[in-house]
C-alpha positions in Angstrom: -2.6 74.7 -41.3 -5.9 74.7 -43.0 -5.6 70.9 -43.0 -5.3 70.8 -39.2 -7.9 73.0 -38.6 -10.3 70.5 -40.8 -8.8 67.2 -39.4 -9.2 68.6 -35.6 -13.0 70.1 -36.7 -14.3 66.7 -38.6 -13.2 65.1 -35.6 -14.6 66.8 -33.2 -17.7 66.9 -34.7 -17.8 63.2 -35.1 -17.0 62.8 -31.6 -20.2 65.0 -30.8 -22.3 62.9 -32.4 -21.1 59.7 -31.3 -21.4 61.1 -27.8 -24.9 62.3 -28.0 -26.3 58.8 -29.6 -25.0 56.7 -26.9 -26.2 59.3 -24.5 -29.3 58.9 -25.9 -29.0 55.2 -26.1 -28.0 54.5 -22.4 -29.2 57.9 -20.4 -25.7 57.6 -18.5 -25.2 60.9 -16.6 -21.6 61.0 -17.3 -22.2 60.1 -20.5 -23.9 63.7 -20.8 -21.5 65.5 -19.1 -18.9 64.4 -21.2 -21.0 65.6 -24.2 -21.4 68.6 -23.0 -17.3 69.2 -22.2 -17.0 68.0 -26.1 -19.7 70.9 -26.9 -17.9 73.1 -25.0 -14.2 72.5 -26.5 -16.2 72.6 -29.8 -17.1 76.3 -29.3 -13.5 77.2 -28.1 -11.6 76.1 -30.8 -14.3 77.5 -33.4 -14.6 80.7 -31.8 -10.9 81.1 -30.5 -8.6 78.8 -31.1 -9.2 78.9 -35.2 -11.9 81.9 -34.9 -11.5 85.3 -36.4 -11.8 86.7 -33.2 -8.7 88.9 -31.9 -9.5 87.5 -28.2 -5.6 87.3 -28.0 -5.0 91.4 -27.6 -8.8 91.8 -25.9 -9.5 91.9 -21.9 -13.1 90.7 -22.6 -11.8 88.1 -25.3 -9.0 86.6 -23.4 -11.7 86.7 -20.0 -14.4 84.8 -21.6 -11.7 82.3 -23.7 -10.6 81.9 -20.3 -13.7 81.3 -18.3 -14.5 78.6 -21.6 -11.2 76.9 -20.9 -12.0 76.5 -17.3 -15.1 75.4 -17.7 -14.6 72.9 -20.2 -11.5 71.3 -17.9 -14.2 71.3 -14.9 -16.4 69.9 -16.5 -14.3 67.0 -18.1 -12.9 66.2 -14.7 -16.6 65.6 -13.0 -17.9 63.3 -15.5 -14.8 61.1 -15.2 -15.2 61.4 -11.2 -19.1 60.3 -11.5 -17.8 57.3 -13.9 -15.9 56.0 -11.4 -18.2 56.8 -8.4 -16.1 59.3 -6.4 -17.3 62.8 -5.7 -15.4 65.8 -7.2 -13.4 67.6 -4.5 -13.9 71.4 -4.4 -10.1 72.1 -4.7 -10.4 71.7 -8.3 -13.2 74.9 -8.3 -10.6 76.6 -6.4 -7.7 75.9 -8.4 -9.8 77.0 -11.9 -11.0 80.3 -9.5 -7.1 80.6 -8.9 -6.0 80.1 -12.5 -8.4 82.6 -13.8 -7.4 85.5 -11.3 -3.4 84.7 -12.1 -4.1 84.9 -16.0 -6.6 88.5 -15.3 -3.3 89.4 -13.2 -1.0 88.8 -15.9 -3.4 90.4 -18.2 -3.7 93.7 -16.5 0.5 93.5 -15.9 0.4 93.2 -20.4 2.9 90.1 -19.9 3.5 88.3 -23.0 0.9 86.0 -24.3 3.2 83.0 -23.3 2.7 84.1 -19.2 -1.4 84.8 -20.1 -1.7 81.3 -21.4 0.7 80.0 -19.1 -1.9 79.5 -16.0 -4.9 77.7 -17.7 -2.1 75.3 -19.8 -0.7 74.6 -16.7 -4.8 74.0 -14.9 -5.8 71.9 -18.3 -2.7 69.9 -18.3 -3.0 68.6 -14.6 -6.9 67.8 -15.2 -6.0 66.0 -17.9 -3.0 64.2 -16.5 -5.2 63.4 -13.2 -7.9 62.0 -15.7 -5.4 59.8 -17.4 -4.2 58.5 -14.1 -7.8 57.9 -13.1 -8.2 55.9 -16.3 -5.1 53.9 -16.0 -4.5 52.9 -12.4 -8.1 53.7 -10.8 -10.7 51.4 -13.0 -10.9 48.0 -11.7 -11.6 46.4 -15.1 -10.0 44.3 -17.3 -9.3 45.5 -21.1 -6.4 47.2 -22.9 -8.9 50.3 -23.7 -8.3 52.1 -20.0 -4.5 51.8 -20.5 -4.9 53.4 -24.2 -7.5 56.2 -22.9 -5.1 56.9 -20.1 -2.0 57.4 -22.2 -3.5 59.7 -25.0 -4.7 61.8 -21.9 -1.2 62.1 -20.4 0.2 63.0 -23.9 -2.7 65.4 -24.8 -1.9 66.8 -21.3 1.6 66.9 -22.1 1.0 68.9 -25.2 -1.9 71.3 -23.3 1.4 72.2 -21.2 4.0 73.0 -23.7 1.6 74.8 -25.8 1.8 78.5 -24.8 6.2 78.2 -25.6 5.0 76.7 -29.2 3.8 79.8 -30.0 6.6 81.4 -31.8 7.9 78.6 -33.3 5.4 78.5 -36.6 7.0 74.9 -37.6 6.2 73.1 -34.4 2.5 74.8 -33.5 0.6 72.5 -36.2 1.9 69.6 -35.3 1.1 70.0 -31.5 -2.3 71.1 -32.8 -2.3 67.6 -34.9 -0.9 65.5 -32.4 -3.6 66.7 -30.2 -6.4 66.6 -31.9 -4.8 63.1 -33.0 -4.7 62.3 -29.0 -8.1 63.7 -28.7 -9.6 61.2 -31.3 -7.9 58.1 -29.6 -9.1 59.6 -25.8 -12.6 59.9 -27.3 -12.7 56.3 -29.1 -11.0 55.1 -25.9 -13.6 56.2 -23.6 -16.0 54.7 -25.4 -14.2 51.1 -25.6 -13.2 51.4 -21.6 -17.5 52.1 -21.5 -18.3 49.1 -23.1 -15.3 46.8 -21.0 -17.0 48.4 -17.9 -20.6 47.8 -18.7 -20.1 44.4 -19.4 -18.2 43.8 -16.2 -20.4 45.0 -14.1 -23.2 43.0 -16.0 -20.5 39.5 -15.6 -20.5 40.7 -11.5 -24.0 40.9 -11.4 -24.7 37.9 -13.0 -22.5 36.0 -10.9 -24.0 37.7 -7.8 -27.6 36.4 -9.0 -26.4 33.1 -9.5 -24.5 33.1 -6.7 -27.9 34.4 -4.7 -29.8 31.0 -6.9 -27.3 28.6 -6.0 -27.3 29.5 -2.6 -31.1 30.1 -1.8 -32.8 27.5 0.7 -36.0 27.5 -1.7 -35.7 25.4 -4.8 -35.3 28.0 -8.1 -36.8 26.8 -11.2 -37.2 27.8 -14.7 -39.4 25.2 -17.0 -39.5 26.1 -20.6 -42.9 24.5 -22.5 -41.5 25.1 -25.8 -40.6 23.7 -28.5 -39.6 20.5 -26.0 -40.7 20.6 -22.7 -37.7 20.6 -20.1 -35.6 22.5 -17.1 -33.8 25.0 -18.5 -32.8 25.7 -14.5 -32.7 24.4 -11.2 -30.7 25.6 -8.6 -28.9 22.7 -6.2 -31.5 23.3 -2.9 -33.3 20.9 -5.1 -31.2 18.2 -4.0 -31.9 19.1 -0.1 -35.8 19.6 -0.3 -36.8 16.9 -2.6 -33.9 14.4 -2.8 -33.2 14.3 -6.4 -30.3 16.2 -8.2 -30.6 19.2 -10.6 -28.9 16.8 -13.1 -31.9 14.3 -12.6 -34.4 17.2 -13.3 -32.2 18.3 -16.7 -32.2 14.4 -17.9 -36.4 14.3 -17.2 -38.7 16.9 -17.6 -41.5 15.1 -15.9 -39.6 14.0 -12.5 -41.2 16.8 -10.9 -44.1 16.0 -11.8 -43.9 12.6 -11.0 -43.2 13.3 -7.8 -46.1 15.0 -6.5 -48.5 13.0 -4.4 -50.9 11.1 -7.1 -53.9 12.4 -5.2 -52.2 16.7 -5.7 -51.7 15.9 -9.2 -54.8 16.8 -11.1 -54.5 20.2 -8.8 -50.7 20.6 -10.0 -51.0 20.1 -13.2 -54.1 22.7 -13.2 -51.8 24.9 -11.3 -48.9 24.9 -14.1 -51.2 25.3 -16.9 -52.4 28.2 -15.2 -50.3 30.3 -12.6 -51.2 32.4 -9.8 -51.4 35.9 -11.1 -49.0 38.2 -8.7 -49.9 38.9 -5.8 -52.2 35.6 -5.8 -52.2 32.4 -3.4 -49.5 29.7 -4.0 -50.2 25.9 -4.2 -49.8 24.0 -1.8 -49.4 20.0 -2.2 -47.4 17.1 -1.3 -44.3 15.8 -3.0 -42.8 12.5 -2.4 -38.8 12.7 -1.5 -36.5 10.3 -3.9 -36.2 8.3 -0.2 -39.9 7.6 0.1 -40.6 11.0 2.6 -43.5 12.6 1.9 -43.2 16.6 2.5 -45.1 19.6 1.7 -44.2 22.3 -1.0 -45.4 25.4 -1.4 -45.2 26.9 -4.9 -45.1 29.8 -6.6 -44.7 30.4 -9.9 -44.9 33.6 -13.1 -45.7 32.9 -16.2 -43.6 33.8 -18.8 -45.2 35.0 -22.8 -43.7 35.0 -26.4 -43.6 38.0 -28.4 -46.8 36.4 -29.6 -48.3 36.5 -26.4 -48.1 32.6 -26.1 -47.4 31.2 -23.0 -43.5 29.5 -23.3 -42.0 28.8 -19.6 -42.5 28.5 -16.2 -40.6 30.3 -13.6 -41.3 29.9 -9.9 -40.0 28.8 -6.6 -40.5 25.7 -4.5 -40.6 25.9 -0.7 -40.4 23.2 1.9 -43.5 24.2 4.2 -43.8 21.0 6.1 -42.8 22.2 9.1 -45.1 24.6 9.0 -48.1 22.3 7.8 -47.2 19.9 11.0 -47.2 23.2 13.1 -50.8 24.2 11.7 -52.2 20.6 12.3 -51.0 20.6 15.9 -52.7 24.2 16.3 -56.0 22.6 14.9 -55.4 19.9 17.5 -55.0 22.2 20.0 -58.1 23.8 18.9 -60.6 21.1 19.0 -59.2 20.4 22.7 -59.6 24.0 23.6 -63.2 23.5 22.7 -64.0 19.9 24.3 -62.5 21.9 27.3 -64.9 24.8 26.8 -67.6 22.2 26.1 -66.9 20.4 29.6 -67.0 23.4 31.5 -70.8 24.4 30.1 -71.9 21.2 30.7 -70.1 21.3 34.2 -72.4 24.8 34.6 -75.4 23.4 33.3 -75.2 20.4 36.0 -73.8 22.4 38.9 -76.2 25.0 39.2 -79.4 22.3 39.7 -77.4 19.7 41.8 -76.7 23.1 43.8 -80.0 23.7 44.4 -81.0 19.7 45.4 -78.1 20.0 47.7 -79.6 23.0 49.6 -82.9 21.4 49.8 -81.6 17.9 51.0 -79.4 20.3 54.1 -83.0 21.7 55.1 -84.7 18.3 54.6 -82.3 17.1 57.2 -82.5 19.2 59.7 -86.0 18.1 59.9 -85.2 14.6 60.1 -86.7 13.0 63.1 -84.5 9.0 62.8 -81.3 8.3 62.1 -82.2 6.3 59.5 -83.4 9.0 57.5 -80.5 11.0 58.0 -78.3 8.6 57.1 -79.9 8.5 54.1 -79.9 12.4 53.5 -76.1 12.5 53.9 -75.6 9.5 51.4 -77.4 11.7 48.9 -75.6 14.6 49.7 
């Protein structure tokens, strides 16, 4: 019995320290709740399972034991539901309250200890079986970690359910405690294994999504390494549609983009590449000659990547075809010029019309006073 006690205690302390370390390292909420659950479990086995208190024959002691037992189970299932991103239903809390009341009734009825421990044992076993089922069936990850952890939870649930019946069998009870301690060790290590498998799967899934986002983007996304040798580390497939050159051609020739820039814009492009615009700055707009000889307008925005020593080591950026926008701007400029010409014509016509109106009026007056037919014909001609 002493060996069993020392093994369970040492294993539990090791697990708590491991969970505290991983919580500090990753700051995951479910990891913190699991850590609290293992701490509550440690307090329970120290004070009650192997402790000096005679809680089994004390109403207050048995009540405290029930509270710790139920809280321990609820925190563990709560952390598991957070781990799988599913809310914990309220019926677990109602079930814990019902178990507590049933144990209280058995306690007041002065029934044997087996009956007093049966409700919390059943409740704990159901919780553990539920958690084991979650790990085996609900986790959509690859690896054997979830099967190992789920099987250990189910084994622990069975041992928890039969625990009240082993109290009267001196040779069986220590072996059940030892087996349960081994199952808890496997569970704790298996959960860490599942966590790392899930983290790796999440990272792989995010990487796939980001890669699909980059590869399906209309704009050209690239990363250009400057040291130790300049080359394109990545350029999205949209480069073929925008520039006419395939990504493989850019990987083979680090100067291809620079050489494709219109000769008149290359000095500006080189200066921009050596000192990219800061966040919020204006992008560079320049001309590029496509592989088929067509000239297009590109808008480039880049972010400098610096190494640990602060040196400029890479360039990440986006190239956008803005030819249609540039053509539209030219049309707008032409329209503005035509509008200006029209305004000038209206102004000139107004300036000419005013004196001509005065001249016409005086001519009409003079026409009325004209005596001869020849004078009238001249005035009509002038008007």
